[in-house]
C-alpha positions as CSV (number, residue, x, y, z in Angstrom):
1,M,71.2,76.6,142.7
2,R,69.2,77.4,139.4
3,S,67.6,80.6,143.5
4,P,81.5,84.5,166.3
5,T,84.2,82.1,164.6
6,P,83.8,78.5,165.9
7,S,86.0,76.6,167.8
8,R,88.9,75.1,166.3
9,R,88.5,71.5,167.5
10,G,91.1,70.6,165.1
11,L,93.1,67.5,164.8
12,L,91.5,65.2,167.4
13,R,88.6,65.1,165.0
14,F,90.6,64.6,162.2
15,G,92.7,61.7,163.2
16,A,94.9,60.2,160.2
17,A,93.4,63.2,158.3
18,A,95.6,65.9,160.2
19,V,97.5,68.0,157.7
20,P,101.2,68.3,157.7
21,L,101.7,71.8,156.5
22,I,104.8,71.3,154.7
23,A,102.8,69.1,152.2
24,L,100.5,72.4,151.3
25,G,103.6,74.2,149.9
26,A,102.0,74.4,146.4
27,V,99.0,76.2,147.4
28,L,99.5,77.8,150.6
29,P,100.3,81.5,150.4
30,A,104.4,82.4,150.3
31,S,104.3,83.7,153.9
32,A,102.7,80.4,155.0
33,R,105.4,78.6,153.0
34,A,108.2,80.6,154.4
35,A,106.9,80.1,157.9
36,T,106.6,76.5,157.5
37,A,110.3,76.1,155.8
38,E,111.9,77.8,158.9
39,T,110.3,75.2,161.3
40,A,110.5,72.1,159.1
41,A,113.6,70.0,159.5
42,P,115.8,69.5,156.6
43,T,115.0,66.7,154.4
44,E,116.8,64.8,151.2
45,T,113.0,63.2,150.2
46,A,111.4,64.3,147.2
47,A,109.2,67.3,146.9
48,P,105.7,66.5,148.5
49,A,102.9,65.3,146.2
50,R,100.5,68.1,144.8
51,L,97.3,68.7,146.3
52,R,94.5,68.0,143.8
53,M,90.9,67.8,143.8
54,P,89.9,64.1,143.8
55,A,86.9,62.3,142.1
56,E,83.6,62.4,144.0
57,S,83.9,58.5,144.0
58,D,86.9,58.3,145.7
59,R,86.1,57.4,149.5
60,H,84.6,59.9,152.0
61,D,85.2,60.7,155.6
62,R,81.8,62.8,155.5
63,T,79.3,64.7,153.7
64,F,78.3,68.3,154.4
65,M,74.9,69.5,154.0
66,A,73.4,73.0,155.1
67,W,69.7,73.8,156.5
68,P,67.5,75.9,154.5
69,A,67.6,78.8,156.9
70,L,65.2,81.9,155.7
71,S,61.7,82.2,154.8
72,S,62.7,85.3,153.0
73,I,64.5,82.8,150.2
74,W,61.9,80.0,150.4
75,R,58.5,81.7,151.6
76,T,55.7,79.0,152.0
77,Q,58.1,76.4,150.9
78,L,60.4,76.4,153.6
79,S,59.1,73.7,155.5
80,A,58.7,71.3,152.7
81,V,62.2,71.9,151.5
82,R,63.4,71.2,154.9
83,D,61.5,67.9,154.7
84,D,63.6,67.1,151.6
85,I,66.8,68.0,153.0
86,A,66.1,65.7,156.1
87,R,65.3,62.9,153.9
88,V,68.4,63.1,151.6
89,A,70.4,63.5,155.0
90,H,68.8,60.2,156.3
91,E,69.6,58.5,153.3
92,I,73.1,59.2,153.0
93,S,73.7,58.3,156.5
94,R,72.9,54.8,155.9
95,Y,76.5,55.0,153.8
96,E,78.4,57.7,155.5
97,P,78.5,60.4,158.2
98,V,76.6,63.4,157.6
99,V,77.2,67.0,159.0
100,V,74.3,69.6,158.6
101,V,75.4,73.2,159.0
102,A,72.7,75.4,160.4
103,R,72.5,78.7,161.7
104,P,72.3,79.5,165.4
105,G,68.8,79.2,166.6
106,Q,68.0,76.5,164.0
107,A,69.9,73.8,165.2
108,A,67.2,72.1,167.1
109,D,64.7,72.0,164.4
110,A,67.5,70.6,162.4
111,R,68.5,68.0,164.9
112,Y,64.6,67.0,165.1
113,Y,63.8,67.1,161.4
114,C,66.8,64.9,160.4
115,G,66.9,62.7,163.6
116,P,70.3,60.7,164.6
117,G,71.1,59.3,161.7
118,A,70.8,55.5,160.1
119,S,74.0,53.4,160.1
120,Y,76.2,56.5,160.5
121,G,75.2,59.6,162.6
122,I,73.8,63.1,161.5
123,T,75.6,65.6,163.6
124,V,74.4,69.2,163.3
125,V,77.0,72.2,163.8
126,E,76.0,75.8,164.1
127,I,77.4,78.0,161.6
128,A,75.5,80.6,160.2
129,N,74.5,80.4,156.8
130,D,71.5,81.8,154.4
131,D,70.6,78.8,152.3
132,L,71.3,75.0,151.7
133,W,73.4,75.1,148.7
134,I,76.5,74.0,150.3
135,R,77.8,72.5,146.9
136,D,78.6,76.1,146.1
137,F,79.3,78.1,149.1
138,G,81.1,75.1,150.9
139,P,84.9,74.4,150.8
140,T,85.9,72.4,147.8
141,F,88.8,69.9,149.0
142,V,92.2,69.0,147.8
143,V,94.3,66.1,148.8
144,A,97.5,64.5,148.5
145,P,99.0,61.7,150.3
146,G,98.8,62.5,154.0
147,A,97.4,65.8,153.4
148,I,94.2,67.8,152.8
149,A,93.1,71.3,152.6
150,G,89.9,73.1,151.9
151,V,89.8,75.7,148.8
152,D,87.6,78.7,149.7
153,T,86.0,79.7,146.2
154,N,85.2,83.1,147.4
155,F,81.3,82.5,147.1
156,N,79.5,85.9,145.7
157,G,76.3,84.7,145.5
158,W,76.6,83.5,141.8
159,G,77.2,87.2,140.7
160,K,73.9,88.0,141.0
161,T,73.7,91.1,143.0
162,G,71.3,93.7,141.4
163,T,69.8,90.9,139.2
164,P,66.2,89.3,139.5
165,Y,67.9,86.2,141.0
166,Y,69.7,88.0,143.9
167,Q,69.5,86.7,147.3
168,R,71.3,87.4,150.6
169,F,74.4,85.4,150.6
170,T,76.7,87.3,153.2
171,E,76.6,84.4,155.5
172,D,77.0,81.5,153.1
173,A,80.2,83.4,151.9
174,A,81.6,82.6,155.4
175,V,80.6,78.9,155.7
176,A,83.7,77.4,153.9
177,A,86.0,79.2,156.4
178,A,84.2,78.4,159.0
179,L,83.4,75.0,158.5
180,L,87.3,74.5,157.8
181,A,88.3,76.0,161.2
182,E,85.8,73.8,162.8
183,Y,87.0,70.7,161.3
184,G,91.0,71.6,161.7
185,V,91.5,71.9,157.8
186,D,93.9,74.2,156.3
187,R,91.9,76.9,154.2
188,V,93.4,78.1,150.8
189,Q,91.8,81.0,149.3
190,A,91.2,80.3,145.5
191,P,92.4,83.1,143.0
192,F,89.3,83.3,141.3
193,V,85.7,83.4,142.0
194,G,83.4,80.5,141.7
195,E,81.3,77.8,143.0
196,G,81.7,74.1,143.9
197,G,78.8,73.1,141.2
198,A,81.2,74.7,138.6
199,L,83.8,72.2,139.0
200,E,83.9,68.7,137.7
201,T,86.8,66.4,137.9
202,D,87.9,62.8,137.1
203,G,90.6,63.0,140.2
204,Q,93.3,62.5,137.6
205,G,93.9,66.3,136.8
206,T,91.2,66.5,134.2
207,L,88.7,69.4,135.1
208,L,85.3,69.9,133.1
209,A,83.6,73.3,133.1
210,T,81.5,76.0,131.4
211,V,82.7,79.1,130.3
212,S,79.5,80.7,131.2
213,S,79.7,80.2,134.8
214,L,83.6,81.0,135.6
215,V,84.7,83.2,132.7
216,N,82.0,85.6,133.4
217,P,82.3,89.3,134.7
218,N,79.8,88.6,137.3
219,R,82.7,86.5,139.0
220,N,86.0,87.4,137.3
221,P,85.9,90.7,135.8
222,G,89.0,91.5,133.9
223,M,90.3,87.9,133.5
224,S,90.4,86.1,130.2
225,Q,89.6,82.4,129.8
226,D,93.1,81.5,129.8
227,Q,93.6,83.5,133.1
228,V,90.6,81.7,134.8
229,E,92.0,78.5,133.6
230,Q,95.6,79.1,135.0
231,A,93.8,80.0,138.3
232,L,91.8,76.7,138.5
233,K,95.0,74.8,137.6
234,S,96.6,76.3,140.2
235,A,94.1,76.2,143.1
236,L,92.7,72.4,142.2
237,G,95.8,70.7,140.9
238,M,94.3,70.3,137.7
239,D,96.4,69.7,134.5
240,K,93.7,70.4,131.7
241,V,90.5,71.9,131.6
242,I,87.9,70.8,129.1
243,W,85.6,74.1,128.6
244,L,82.0,73.5,127.5
245,A,80.1,77.0,126.3
246,G,77.2,76.8,128.6
247,L,74.7,79.4,128.8
248,A,74.7,82.6,130.9
249,G,72.0,84.7,132.3
250,Q,69.1,81.8,132.2
251,D,69.4,80.3,135.5
252,I,71.2,81.5,138.8
253,T,74.5,79.6,138.2
254,D,74.8,80.5,134.7
255,D,74.7,77.0,133.5
256,H,76.8,74.8,136.2
257,I,78.7,71.8,134.9
258,D,77.2,69.5,137.5
259,C,73.8,69.9,135.7
260,L,75.3,69.2,132.4
261,A,78.3,66.6,132.2
262,R,79.9,64.4,135.0
263,F,82.6,62.0,135.0
264,T,81.8,58.4,136.1
265,T,85.3,57.1,135.7
266,P,88.3,58.4,134.0
267,G,87.6,58.7,130.5
268,R,84.0,58.2,130.8
269,V,81.4,61.5,131.2
270,I,77.8,61.3,131.5
271,L,76.1,63.9,129.6
272,D,72.7,65.4,130.4
273,R,70.3,65.0,127.2
274,P,67.1,67.4,127.7
275,G,64.0,65.5,127.8
276,P,60.5,66.5,125.7
277,G,59.5,69.8,126.8
278,T,62.7,71.4,127.4
279,D,63.2,74.8,125.7
280,R,65.4,75.0,122.6
281,I,68.3,77.0,124.5
282,W,69.1,73.9,126.6
283,I,69.0,71.7,123.8
284,D,71.7,73.9,122.1
285,V,73.8,74.0,125.0
286,Y,73.8,69.9,125.2
287,E,74.5,69.8,121.7
288,Q,77.5,72.1,121.8
289,A,78.9,70.2,124.6
290,K,78.3,66.7,123.1
291,D,80.6,68.2,120.0
292,V,83.1,69.2,122.3
293,L,83.3,66.1,124.5
294,R,83.3,63.6,121.4
295,T,86.8,65.1,120.3
296,A,88.2,66.1,123.6
297,T,91.0,64.2,125.4
298,D,91.6,64.0,129.2
299,A,94.7,65.3,130.9
300,R,96.5,61.9,130.1
301,G,95.6,62.2,126.4
302,R,92.7,59.7,126.4
303,P,89.9,60.1,124.4
304,L,86.3,60.3,126.2
305,T,83.6,58.0,126.0
306,V,80.3,59.9,126.3
307,L,77.3,58.3,127.7
308,E,73.7,60.3,127.5
309,L,71.4,60.5,130.5
310,P,68.1,61.4,129.1
311,G,66.0,63.8,131.1
312,P,62.4,63.2,132.1
313,D,59.4,64.7,129.7
314,R,58.4,67.7,131.5
315,A,54.8,66.9,130.9
316,R,54.9,64.0,133.2
317,T,57.0,65.5,135.9
318,R,55.0,65.9,139.2
319,R,56.4,69.6,139.2
320,R,57.1,72.1,136.7
321,G,58.1,75.7,136.1
322,K,61.0,77.5,134.7
323,D,63.3,77.1,137.6
324,F,62.6,73.6,138.1
325,L,65.8,71.4,137.6
326,S,64.6,68.3,136.1
327,S,68.0,66.9,135.8
328,Y,69.2,63.2,136.7
329,T,72.7,64.4,136.1
330,N,72.9,66.3,139.4
331,F,73.5,62.9,141.4
332,Y,75.7,62.4,144.1
333,V,78.3,59.7,144.6
334,A,78.7,58.6,148.3
335,N,80.6,55.6,149.8
336,G,78.7,52.7,148.5
337,A,75.7,54.6,146.8
338,V,74.7,57.0,144.4
339,F,71.6,59.4,145.1
340,V,69.6,60.6,142.0
341,P,66.3,62.2,141.9
342,Q,63.2,60.9,140.7
343,F,60.6,63.0,139.0
344,G,57.5,60.8,138.7
345,D,58.0,60.0,134.7
346,A,58.3,56.5,135.5
347,V,59.8,55.6,131.9
348,A,62.7,58.1,132.3
349,D,63.3,57.4,136.3
350,G,63.8,53.8,135.4
351,Q,66.2,54.6,132.5
352,A,68.2,57.0,134.7
353,Y,68.4,54.2,137.1
354,A,69.6,51.7,135.0
355,I,72.1,54.0,133.3
356,L,73.5,54.9,136.6
357,Q,73.7,51.4,138.0
358,A,75.4,50.2,135.0
359,E,78.1,53.2,135.4
360,F,78.4,52.4,139.2
361,P,78.0,48.6,139.5
362,G,79.6,48.5,143.1
363,R,77.2,50.9,144.6
364,D,73.5,51.0,145.3
365,V,71.4,53.8,143.2
366,V,69.0,55.5,145.6
367,Q,66.2,57.6,144.0
368,L,64.7,60.4,145.9
369,N,61.9,62.8,145.5
370,I,63.5,66.1,145.9
371,D,60.8,67.9,144.1
372,N,61.0,70.9,146.5
373,I,64.4,71.3,146.5
374,A,64.5,70.9,142.2
375,S,61.8,73.9,142.5
376,G,64.4,76.1,143.6
377,G,66.8,75.4,140.8
378,G,69.1,72.8,142.5
379,G,69.4,68.8,143.3
380,I,70.8,66.5,145.4
381,H,74.4,67.5,144.1
382,C,73.9,71.1,144.9
383,A,72.9,70.1,148.6
384,T,75.7,68.3,149.2
385,Q,79.7,68.5,149.5
386,S,81.7,65.7,150.2
387,Q,84.7,65.6,152.4
388,P,87.3,63.0,150.9
389,A,89.6,60.7,153.0
390,V,93.2,61.5,153.1
391,P,95.2,59.4,150.9
392,P,97.8,57.3,152.8
393,A,101.1,59.2,153.4
394,L,104.0,57.9,150.9
């Protein structure tokens, strides 16, 4: 964003995605590894594959979303923002199951707004939350053949305590653990503080991130960039981090990567190019990112192909304002579809559609009006989190 423990119903919901704990040895705490070693049968097979954050374009089991909860955050816009969330949930349910987290007392409203779903169902789960930005406070999943875990990135409200951007986040901070317990997925506590929107991967060991959002004393005080990088590699199974400078202090996220640069396939990065009317400070961020990406190589040594995704003319968008996120780069890749905003600039909206359709030729490109969500500084990607399907066991 730019603003009692549930029952563990466990592995019956998960089916083939049930987690063999021995496969989590690379990321579980030492005590858990020791306990696993005591009960595991001796084996002569090779060491288990490393858990790794997959590409968003890999197959999903479901999409998680969160119901906008508080009028103290959204004020008079709350009902309109709920309309946007319900629309996004319904559209995604044409392609994969959707689970909406709603605080107790609001689940009935969420079910009414969202409906039963389209080709797949929309399930509402009662878990207390403060806001809708589940990309940031929900779990970030890592997988290996036959195994899955959820990384809890220790959400601290974007480090904004005591700033004009501060909003309550205590219940959001507990959602990752509660959701993982609800779905029977093992939880890994990250050795860093951050958000899912700060993490972008090709699924092959390369991570894109901004220095401004992670190497920042409001999240990780006393940690150097190298220390943060090692923590990211350890928790997410990464081999290389490509750092872009970003920009701290100008939006609530300190410039998350998911509004700036995204992988479409390994070796190909789509870069947000600010549209007419954008403040110069964001143009500088774009130019620095372009310079880095043009000479960068990924974890496998391949140079990156950089494709630009131009933003709309802010004078032609339906909404404006300092916090309005007019970025097409905050798209969400689901099974069979890519969901992207449209802002009312017909030329730019059409260009975004054409570029993304060319980059994702096997998927439908679905453009949605999310002006109310975007007025809070976020987009479709910020409002969603995918649970990847578990790769088959070797």
